[in-house]
N, C-alpha and C positions, 0 to 999 in steps of 0.2 A: 332336796331331801337325798338321804342315803339310800341308794339303790343296792340290791343284791350283787349285781355284777360288778359294783365299784368296791366291794369290801374283800379283805382277805380273811379267810376263816381260819380261826386258831383251833377251836374244839367245838364240839356238839354233844349234849346229853340229851337223850329223848328217844322218841319212837323212830323206827326205821321201818320202811315198807319197801321191798324191791330195790334195796341200796339207796333210797332217797329219804330225806326228812319228811315225815307224815304224822300228823297228830300233834301233841304237846312237846316242847322241848326248849332248851336253852342253848343259844348259839352265841359264842364269843368270837369276835373278830379283832384285828389289830387296830390300833389307835384307841384302845379302851372303850370299844363300842360293844354292846351286849343287847340281844334281843331274847326276850322270854315270852313264850306264847304258842300259837298255833301255827303249824305248817301244813301245806298241801302241795304235792308234786315238787318237793325239795325247795320250796320258797315260802317266805312269810304269807300267811293267808288265814284269816280268821281274826280273833281277838288276841292283842298281844301288846307288849311295852318294849320300847326302844330306850336304852340308857347310855348316856356317853359320860364315862369317868364317874360312874355311880350315881349320876343325877338323871332322873326321868326326863327324856326329851319328849316322847310321844306315848300316849296310851290311848287305844282305840282300835279300829277294825283296819284290816289290810287285806288287799286282793292283788294277788300275783306279784307280791313284794313292794307295792306301794300303798301309801295311806289312802283309805277308801271307806267313805261313810262317816258315821260319828266318831269323834275322838277330841282329844285334848293335847295340844301342842304347847309346851313349856320352853319359853325362849331362855337360853343360857346367857345370853348377853343382849344388852340394849334396853330400851325403855318399856317395851310391851312385856309384861311378865308371862301371859299365857292366852291362848286362844282356844275356845271351846266352840265346836260347831261340825260342820260337814266338810269332808275332804273328797276331792275327785282327782283321781290318777296322780296322787301325791302332792297335790296344790290345795291350798286354801280356796 
């Protein structure tokens, strides 16, 4: 999965606290990747959605930049269309 430290941020619109992303916001990255949702301590944390080239890749909960808890992962290629369930540390 796409980790915060693997992405080059292009823009951010949202709440800033003490110089970092905090609360709700929209972060755009290179390669057509966009995250819309909650941030904590400058990373994806809480409920949010990750889009790749305007297609939703994942919607659900995040913890410290990784998918964590209940969510839906949509496959953009391959035979499986989507997976709905629990994630731990960014994995199914």
